N, CA and C of each residue as an Amber inpcrd file, in Angstrom:
protein
   273
  90.7110000  99.7990000 118.8290000  89.2950000  99.8390000 119.1280000
  88.7400000 101.1490000 118.6040000  87.5550000 101.0380000 118.0430000
  86.9510000 102.2160000 117.4290000  85.4400000 102.1680000 117.6620000
  84.9150000 103.1950000 118.3260000  83.4720000 103.3170000 118.5000000
  82.9610000 104.1520000 117.3380000  82.0820000 103.5920000 116.5500000
  81.5100000 104.2960000 115.4020000  80.1390000 104.7920000 115.8350000
  80.1120000 106.0230000 116.2990000  78.8950000 106.5390000 116.9390000
  77.7050000 106.6010000 115.9920000  77.9240000 106.9350000 114.7350000
  76.8010000 107.0050000 113.7920000  76.1310000 105.6520000 113.6060000
  76.9070000 104.5710000 113.7960000  76.3720000 103.2270000 113.6110000
  76.1590000 102.4900000 114.9290000  76.5120000 103.1100000 116.0650000
  76.4380000 102.4650000 117.3830000  77.1140000 101.1050000 117.3470000
  78.3570000 101.1000000 116.8880000  79.0660000  99.8440000 116.6700000
  80.4940000  99.9510000 117.2120000  80.9000000  98.9750000 118.0120000
  82.2650000  98.8770000 118.4930000  83.0260000  97.9950000 117.5100000
  84.0900000  98.5330000 116.9410000  84.8110000  97.8230000 115.8960000
  86.3110000  97.8500000 116.1680000  87.0220000  97.0760000 115.3780000
  88.4790000  97.0540000 115.4400000  88.9990000  97.5240000 114.0900000
  89.7950000  98.5790000 114.1240000  90.4250000  99.0930000 112.9050000
  91.7750000  98.4040000 112.7780000  91.9220000  97.5330000 111.7950000
  93.1480000  96.7500000 111.6370000  94.2230000  97.4890000 110.8540000
  93.8870000  98.6460000 110.3510000  94.8110000  99.3710000 109.4980000
  94.5580000  99.0780000 108.0270000  94.0100000  97.9020000 107.7590000
  93.6620000  97.5470000 106.3820000  92.1620000  97.3300000 106.2260000
  91.4230000  97.6030000 107.2780000  89.9700000  97.4630000 107.2410000
  89.3940000  97.5020000 108.6400000  88.0930000  97.6580000 108.7070000
  87.3890000  97.6890000 109.9890000  86.5930000  96.4080000 110.1240000
  86.7770000  95.7100000 111.2610000  86.0740000  94.4530000 111.4940000
  85.2900000  94.5300000 112.8030000  84.2310000  93.7480000 112.8760000
  83.4190000  93.6540000 114.0820000  83.9810000  92.5150000 114.9240000
  84.4040000  92.8050000 116.1590000  84.9540000  91.7440000 116.9990000
  83.8600000  90.8630000 117.5920000  84.1460000  89.5890000 117.6910000
  83.2910000  88.6520000 118.4210000  84.1150000  88.2550000 119.6370000
  83.7080000  88.7750000 120.7860000  84.4740000  88.6170000 122.0160000
  84.1830000  87.2740000 122.6730000  85.1210000  86.7680000 123.4590000
  84.9060000  85.4810000 124.1370000  83.8880000  85.6010000 125.2670000
  83.4280000  84.4520000 125.7030000  82.4710000  84.3880000 126.8020000
  83.0530000  85.0920000 128.0290000  82.2140000  85.8140000 128.7330000
  82.6450000  86.5190000 129.9340000  83.0060000  87.9720000 129.6840000
  83.0660000  88.3810000 128.4210000  83.3580000  89.7700000 128.0830000
  82.1250000  90.6130000 128.3900000  82.3530000  91.7810000 128.9920000
  81.2420000  92.6620000 129.3530000  81.4150000  94.0250000 128.6780000
  80.3240000  94.6200000 128.2100000  80.4100000  95.9550000 127.6110000
  80.7040000  97.0080000 128.6720000  81.3680000  98.0770000 128.2590000
  81.6820000  99.1950000 129.1530000  81.2400000 100.5050000 128.5260000
  80.7910000 101.4010000 129.3670000  80.5250000 102.7740000 128.9320000
  80.8900000 103.6660000 130.1050000  81.9850000 104.3930000 129.9660000
  82.4850000 105.2210000 131.0610000  81.8030000 106.5730000 131.1380000
  80.9050000 106.8540000 130.2200000  80.3060000 108.1680000 130.1140000
  80.9920000 108.9740000 129.0270000  82.2410000 108.6440000 128.7550000
  83.0140000 109.2910000 127.6980000  83.4200000 108.2710000 126.6380000
  83.8740000 107.1100000 127.0890000  84.3660000 106.0720000 126.1860000
  83.5040000 104.8190000 126.2620000  83.5310000 104.0660000 125.1750000
  82.8700000 102.7630000 125.1350000  83.9170000 101.7040000 124.8820000
  83.6370000 100.4940000 125.3100000  84.5770000  99.4100000 125.1040000
  84.0830000  98.1320000 125.7400000  85.0420000  97.2870000 126.1460000
  84.7160000  96.0080000 126.7660000  85.6770000  95.7400000 127.9160000
  85.2180000  94.9380000 128.8580000  86.0710000  94.3970000 129.9030000
  86.3080000  92.9360000 129.5310000  87.5420000  92.6180000 129.1860000
  87.8940000  91.2950000 128.6780000  88.5360000  90.4750000 129.7920000
  87.9510000  89.3310000 130.1660000  88.4880000  88.5210000 131.2530000
  89.9620000  88.1670000 131.0220000  90.7640000  88.3660000 132.0540000
  92.1870000  88.0400000 131.9760000  93.0240000  89.1020000 131.2930000
  92.3710000  90.1170000 130.7310000  93.0780000  91.1880000 130.0170000
  92.8210000  92.5320000 130.6770000  91.5590000  92.8260000 130.9550000
  91.1790000  94.1130000 131.5170000  90.3120000  94.8860000 130.5540000
  90.2760000  96.1790000 130.7410000  89.4120000  97.0390000 129.9390000
  90.0960000  97.4670000 128.6500000  89.3540000  97.4060000 127.5640000
  89.7740000  97.9340000 126.2660000  88.7180000  98.9430000 125.8550000
  89.1450000 100.1780000 125.6590000  88.2110000 101.2530000 125.3260000
  88.4980000 101.8000000 123.9430000  87.4920000 102.4780000 123.3620000
  87.6930000 103.0660000 122.0440000  88.9200000 103.9800000 122.0890000
  89.7330000 103.8690000 121.0710000  90.9900000 104.5920000 121.0080000
  92.1760000 103.7650000 121.4760000  91.9200000 102.7120000 122.2660000
  93.0080000 101.8330000 122.7080000  93.5280000 101.0000000 121.5510000
  94.8010000 100.6940000 121.6140000  95.4080000  99.7850000 120.6470000
  95.7410000  98.4900000 121.3690000  95.5650000  97.3770000 120.6600000
  95.9280000  96.0990000 121.2540000  96.4400000  95.1600000 120.1790000
  97.2170000  94.1990000 120.6220000  97.6880000  93.1370000 119.7440000
  97.0340000  91.8550000 120.2030000  97.0320000  90.8730000 119.3600000
  96.4380000  89.6230000 119.7820000  96.2700000  88.6330000 118.6660000
  95.5650000  87.6060000 119.0060000  95.3030000  86.5040000 118.0920000
  93.8130000  86.4900000 117.8020000  93.4880000  86.2970000 116.5640000
  92.0850000  86.2040000 116.1990000  91.9530000  85.5670000 114.8390000
  90.7640000  85.1970000 114.5100000  90.4820000  84.5890000 113.2100000
  89.4850000  85.4820000 112.4870000  89.8610000  85.9210000 111.2910000
  89.0210000  86.8120000 110.5100000  88.0540000  85.9920000 109.6690000
  86.8020000  86.4400000 109.6170000  85.7680000  85.7970000 108.8110000
  85.0240000  86.8760000 108.0350000  84.7470000  86.6220000 106.7840000
  83.9530000  87.5830000 106.0200000  82.5030000  87.5600000 106.4950000
  81.9780000  86.3970000 106.7880000  80.6100000  86.2660000 107.3000000
  80.6730000  85.9610000 108.7890000  79.6360000  86.3080000 109.5140000
  79.5530000  86.0570000 110.9470000  79.6230000  84.5540000 111.2060000
  80.7270000  84.0400000 111.7930000  80.8880000  82.6030000 111.9750000
  80.0250000  82.0260000 113.0960000  79.5050000  82.9040000 113.9520000
  78.7530000  82.4400000 115.1110000  77.2440000  82.6250000 114.9400000
  76.8420000  83.2500000 113.8370000  75.4300000  83.5280000 113.5810000
  74.7920000  84.2950000 114.7400000  75.5100000  85.3300000 115.1920000
  75.0550000  86.1240000 116.3290000  74.1040000  87.2470000 115.9500000
  73.8870000  87.4300000 114.6670000  72.9570000  88.4510000 114.2040000
  73.3810000  89.8500000 114.6680000  74.6090000  90.2290000 114.3400000
  75.0570000  91.5890000 114.6440000  74.1160000  92.5720000 113.9560000
  73.8580000  93.7080000 114.6010000  72.9600000  94.6920000 113.9720000
  73.4330000  95.0450000 112.5730000  72.4910000  95.2920000 111.6830000
  72.8160000  95.5930000 110.2930000  73.8120000  96.7130000 110.1470000
  73.7260000  97.7190000 111.0160000  74.6460000  98.8480000 110.9060000
  76.0830000  98.4300000 111.1880000  76.2930000  97.3610000 111.9290000
  77.6540000  96.8730000 112.1890000  78.1720000  96.0200000 111.0330000
  77.3080000  95.6330000 110.1490000  77.7170000  94.7780000 109.0430000
  78.3490000  95.5560000 107.8950000  78.4240000  96.8850000 108.0190000
  79.1040000  97.6760000 106.9990000  80.6030000  97.6850000 107.2800000
  81.1520000  96.5360000 107.5370000  82.5600000  96.4080000 107.8680000
  83.1850000  95.4360000 106.8760000  84.4580000  95.1380000 107.1110000
  85.1640000  94.1980000 106.2460000  85.0650000  92.7640000 106.7490000
  84.2340000  92.5160000 107.7470000  84.0680000  91.1630000 108.2500000
  84.0540000  91.1150000 109.7630000  84.3660000  89.9600000 110.2950000
  84.2970000  89.6970000 111.7260000  85.6200000  89.1340000 112.2100000
  85.9820000  89.4760000 113.4350000  87.2050000  88.9770000 114.0450000
  86.8170000  88.1990000 115.2850000  87.0230000  86.8890000 115.2550000
  86.7740000  86.0320000 116.4060000  88.0070000  86.1600000 117.3030000
  87.8710000  86.8500000 118.4330000  88.9970000  87.2060000 119.2940000
  89.3610000  86.0670000 120.2300000  90.6390000  85.6910000 120.2340000
  91.1820000  84.6920000 121.1640000  91.8190000  85.4590000 122.3220000
  91.2410000  85.4040000 123.5240000  91.7340000  86.2340000 124.6260000
  93.1220000  85.8510000 125.1150000  93.5890000  84.6570000 124.7960000
  94.8870000  84.2080000 125.3240000  96.0500000  85.0330000 124.7890000
  95.8600000  85.7060000 123.6460000  96.9610000  86.4680000 123.0920000
  96.7610000  87.9670000 123.0990000  95.6700000  88.4570000 123.7010000
  95.3850000  89.8920000 123.6680000  96.2430000  90.6350000 124.6830000
  96.9160000  91.6570000 124.1900000  97.7110000  92.5360000 125.0490000
  97.4650000  93.9750000 124.6310000  97.2080000  94.8070000 125.6110000
  96.9820000  96.2250000 125.3600000  98.3120000  96.8950000 125.0410000
  98.3230000  97.7490000 124.0360000  99.5110000  98.4800000 123.6190000
  99.4510000  99.8560000 124.2560000 100.4920000 100.2430000 124.9630000
 100.5190000 101.5630000 125.5800000 101.5030000 102.4590000 124.8470000
 101.2440000 103.7370000 124.9510000 102.1750000 104.7140000 124.3740000
 101.9520000 105.0730000 122.9790000
């Protein structure tokens, strides 16, 4: 997870590119005062700087037509996140 403050965009750095996540229904944004992230149902909180593994489908164009802000579109695409496989990586 990566908060890009200049663009006000929460992104996922895959190691080979930065993608904008499309979270499943029920996901809520978080701002702890220091960190930004999401509360993912069945998984818990994921904050900027956290690493996680999971299942998702990468799309070059926004598959849901959610109209992500233009500043978030300076990425390598979109990741449709499947919550059933998301696990936070510790350490």
